[in-house]
C-alpha positions in Angstrom: -43.4 -22.0 73.2 -40.1 -20.4 72.5 -40.2 -17.6 69.9 -37.5 -17.6 67.2 -34.9 -14.9 67.2 -35.3 -13.1 63.8 -32.5 -11.5 61.9 -33.0 -9.3 58.9 -31.1 -7.6 56.1 -32.9 -4.5 54.9 -32.1 -3.9 51.3 -32.9 -0.3 50.3 -34.3 0.0 46.8 -34.7 3.7 46.7 -33.5 5.6 49.8 -35.5 6.4 52.0 -38.7 5.5 50.3 -38.7 1.7 49.8 -36.8 -1.3 51.1 -37.0 -5.1 51.1 -36.6 -6.9 54.4 -34.9 -10.3 54.0 -35.4 -12.8 56.9 -32.0 -14.4 57.5 -31.9 -18.0 58.6 -28.1 -18.3 58.7 -25.1 -16.0 58.3 -22.5 -17.8 56.2 -20.0 -15.0 55.9 -19.9 -11.3 56.7 -16.9 -9.0 56.1 -15.2 -6.3 54.0 -12.9 -6.7 51.1 -10.8 -3.9 49.8 -13.7 -2.8 47.6 -17.0 -3.6 49.3 -19.0 -5.1 52.1 -19.7 -8.8 51.5 -22.6 -10.7 53.1 -23.3 -14.3 52.2 -26.4 -15.5 54.0 -29.2 -18.1 53.8 -32.6 -16.4 53.6 -36.0 -17.9 54.3 -37.4 -17.1 50.9 -34.5 -17.1 48.4 -32.1 -19.5 49.9 -28.4 -18.7 49.8 -27.8 -15.1 48.7 -24.9 -12.8 48.0 -25.2 -9.1 49.2 -22.6 -6.5 48.2 -22.8 -3.2 50.1 -26.3 -4.2 51.2 -27.6 -4.9 47.7 -28.7 -8.4 46.7 -26.5 -9.5 43.8 -27.5 -13.1 43.4 -29.9 -15.7 45.0 -30.0 -19.4 45.0 -33.7 -19.1 44.1 -33.3 -17.5 40.7 -29.7 -16.8 39.8 -30.2 -19.2 36.9 -32.8 -16.8 35.4 -30.5 -13.8 35.7 -27.3 -15.5 34.4 -29.1 -17.4 31.5 -30.8 -14.2 30.5 -27.5 -12.3 30.5 -25.4 -14.8 28.6 -27.5 -16.8 26.1 -29.1 -14.1 23.9 -25.6 -12.8 23.1 -24.0 -16.2 22.7 -26.9 -17.3 20.4 -26.7 -14.0 18.4 -23.1 -14.8 17.5 -23.0 -17.8 15.0 -19.9 -19.4 16.5 -18.5 -17.8 19.6 -14.9 -18.9 20.3 -13.4 -16.2 22.4 -15.4 -14.5 25.2 -14.6 -11.7 27.5 -16.4 -11.4 30.9 -16.0 -8.2 33.0 -17.2 -8.8 36.5 -19.1 -12.0 37.4 -17.3 -12.8 40.5 -19.6 -15.7 41.5 -18.4 -17.6 38.4 -22.0 -18.3 37.2 -21.6 -16.1 34.1 -18.5 -18.1 33.2 -20.4 -21.3 33.9 -23.0 -20.5 31.3 -20.4 -19.4 28.7 -18.4 -22.6 29.1 -21.5 -24.7 28.3 -20.8 -23.9 24.6 -18.7 -26.5 22.8 -17.4 -23.8 20.3 -15.8 -21.8 23.1 -12.0 -22.1 23.1 -11.0 -19.3 25.5 -12.7 -17.2 28.2 -11.1 -14.2 29.9 -12.8 -13.2 33.1 -11.7 -9.9 34.6 -12.8 -9.0 38.2 -11.4 -6.3 40.4 -12.0 -8.0 43.7 -9.8 -11.0 44.3 -11.2 -11.6 47.8 -14.8 -11.7 46.6 -13.9 -14.3 43.9 -12.2 -16.4 46.6 -15.2 -16.0 48.9 -17.6 -17.1 46.2 -15.4 -20.1 45.4 -15.5 -21.1 49.0 -19.0 -20.4 50.1 -21.0 -20.4 46.8 -19.6 -23.3 44.7 -23.2 -24.0 43.4 -22.8 -20.9 41.3 -19.6 -21.7 39.4 -20.0 -25.5 39.2 -16.4 -26.0 38.4 -16.0 -23.1 35.9 -12.9 -21.8 37.7 -11.2 -25.2 37.1 -12.0 -25.2 33.3 -8.7 -24.9 31.4 -10.4 -22.6 28.9 -10.9 -19.9 31.6 -8.3 -17.3 32.5 -9.1 -15.3 35.6 -7.6 -11.8 35.6 -7.7 -9.8 38.8 -7.8 -6.1 37.9 -9.9 -3.2 36.8 -12.1 -4.2 33.9 -11.9 -0.9 32.1 -8.1 -0.8 32.3 -8.0 -4.3 30.9 -10.2 -3.4 27.9 -8.1 -0.3 27.3 -4.8 -2.1 27.4 -5.3 -5.6 25.9 -4.6 -6.4 22.3 -6.8 -9.5 22.4 -9.9 -9.7 20.2 -13.1 -11.4 21.2 -16.3 -12.7 19.6 -18.6 -11.9 22.6 -18.1 -9.5 25.6 -20.4 -10.0 28.6 -20.5 -7.2 31.2 -21.8 -8.7 34.5 -21.3 -5.6 36.7 -22.6 -4.1 39.9 -25.0 -1.2 39.4 -23.5 2.2 38.7 -23.9 3.4 42.3 -22.2 6.8 43.0 -18.7 6.5 44.2 -18.1 2.9 43.0 -15.8 1.7 40.2 -18.7 0.5 38.1 -19.9 4.0 37.2 -17.4 4.3 34.3 -18.4 0.9 32.9 -21.7 2.2 31.7 -20.6 5.1 29.4 -20.4 5.8 25.7 -16.6 5.8 25.9 -16.4 2.5 27.6 -18.8 0.8 25.2 -16.6 2.2 22.4 -13.6 0.5 24.0 -15.5 -2.7 24.2 -16.5 -2.5 20.5 -12.9 -2.1 19.5 -12.0 -5.4 21.2 -14.6 -7.3 19.2 -14.0 -9.2 16.0 -16.2 -8.8 12.9 -19.7 -9.8 13.8 -19.0 -9.4 17.5 -21.6 -9.1 20.2 -21.6 -7.3 23.6 -24.2 -7.4 26.4 -24.5 -5.7 29.7 -26.8 -5.9 32.7 -28.7 -2.7 32.7 -30.4 -2.3 36.2 -34.0 -2.5 37.3 -36.9 -1.5 35.1 -38.9 -0.7 38.2 -36.4 1.2 40.4 -34.0 2.5 37.8 -35.9 2.9 34.5 -34.2 6.1 33.6 -30.8 4.6 34.2 -31.8 1.6 32.1 -32.8 3.9 29.2 -29.5 5.8 29.5 -27.5 2.6 29.3 -29.5 1.6 26.2 -28.7 5.0 24.7 -25.0 4.6 25.4 -24.8 1.1 23.9 -26.7 2.4 20.8 -24.2 5.3 20.5 -21.3 2.8 20.2 -22.9 -0.1 18.2 -24.7 -0.1 14.8 -27.4 -2.3 16.4 -28.6 -2.2 20.0 -31.5 -4.2 21.5 -32.8 -3.9 25.1 -34.6 -6.8 26.8 -35.7 -7.9 30.2 -36.2 -11.0 32.4 -38.2 -11.6 35.6 -35.8 -11.9 38.5 -38.1 -12.2 41.4 -35.4 -11.8 44.1 -34.7 -8.4 42.7 -38.4 -7.4 43.1 -38.3 -6.3 39.5 -38.1 -7.1 35.8 -34.4 -6.8 35.2 -32.9 -4.9 32.2 -30.2 -5.9 29.7 -28.8 -4.3 26.6 -27.2 -6.1 23.7 -25.0 -4.4 21.1 -24.1 -6.2 17.8 -21.7 -5.7 15.0 -23.4 -8.5 13.1 -26.7 -10.3 13.5 -29.8 -8.9 15.0 -30.8 -11.2 18.0 -34.4 -11.0 16.7 -33.2 -12.6 13.4 -32.0 -15.8 15.1 -34.5 -18.6 14.3 -36.2 -20.7 16.9 -34.8 -23.8 15.1 -31.3 -22.6 15.4 -31.7 -21.8 19.1 -33.2 -25.3 19.8 -30.4 -27.0 17.8 -27.7 -25.1 19.7 -29.3 -25.6 23.1 -29.2 -29.3 22.4 -25.4 -29.1 22.0 -24.8 -27.3 25.3 -23.4 -29.0 28.3 -26.0 -29.5 31.0 -29.6 -28.4 31.2 -30.9 -24.8 31.1 -33.6 -23.8 33.5 -35.0 -20.6 31.9 -33.7 -19.8 28.5 -35.2 -21.4 25.3 -36.4 -20.2 21.9 -39.6 -18.8 23.5 -37.8 -17.0 26.2 -35.5 -15.5 23.6 -38.4 -13.9 21.8 -40.4 -12.8 24.8 -37.4 -11.1 26.6 -37.2 -8.5 23.8 -40.9 -7.6 24.1 -40.8 -4.9 26.7 -44.3 -3.8 27.8 -45.6 -0.6 26.2 -46.0 1.3 29.5 -42.3 0.7 30.2 -40.9 1.2 26.7 -42.8 4.5 26.2 -41.3 6.0 29.4 -37.8 4.7 28.4 -38.1 6.2 25.0 -38.6 9.7 26.5 -35.0 9.5 27.9 -32.5 10.9 25.4 -29.4 11.4 27.5 -26.3 9.4 26.7 -24.0 8.7 29.7 -20.4 9.8 29.2 -17.3 9.7 31.4 -17.9 13.3 32.4 -21.7 12.9 32.9 -22.3 9.2 33.8 -25.6 7.5 34.7 -26.3 6.6 38.3 -28.6 4.0 39.8 -30.5 4.9 43.0 -28.3 4.3 46.1 
């Protein structure tokens, strides 16, 4: 009997204490862009996966959970989102979810890494499902913070689908009080913003700091979580609102609006909407002990 030749990607969660070994069935692409190392591989457990600088960003197994959790609570909180800003989201899946909404007239997606976007278009078309060809989408290649600082355009919803704030990366200054203040100024009356907010297992303190930063910029902030198994963790999100509280959106409204969406959802419904905002006591109590607010001069960092 011939033994298989095994290949692995070791994803370090907290150096040097814990890592996750991914068995690789097939390497689809491996190389560097101007900004980061990109590996697109097929794994045995999670199917096709995107790794950036050794960190799993998205897996075929459960990217729908992550992207539906990121997008739909914010979109449902706004009564009628017409103009949406996405910062990051190079795979195109965040845009895919936004473009399901018949009310949406325009989406601006800003990503710093043109090569990554092209690689995702070529090797991961299952993620965008034609979103890049939708005439409502404008793709802007550039720095997300600079775009928010310089644009005069106003939006109903802003979705921040960013890499974690790893030291030395451009994402660090996209999780600060100042940046969320800039985002707020680009929102119309009743506007909503949401950001991914790292792991509740490996980066709980960072999650809490991000929540504090959003709360410092918005009159209402709600943190929530979703089970993203490929991330080996419940994953954190924080929503800031200039209008409705996401907890005030009725189940009947959510059901009615889901029925109007293009395509089927895999994870999000009215029950998921409620449950995501119920963070377990053991986690919320630890997060509530964190009072620090990240700033441009004292940002939050996720474990490298």
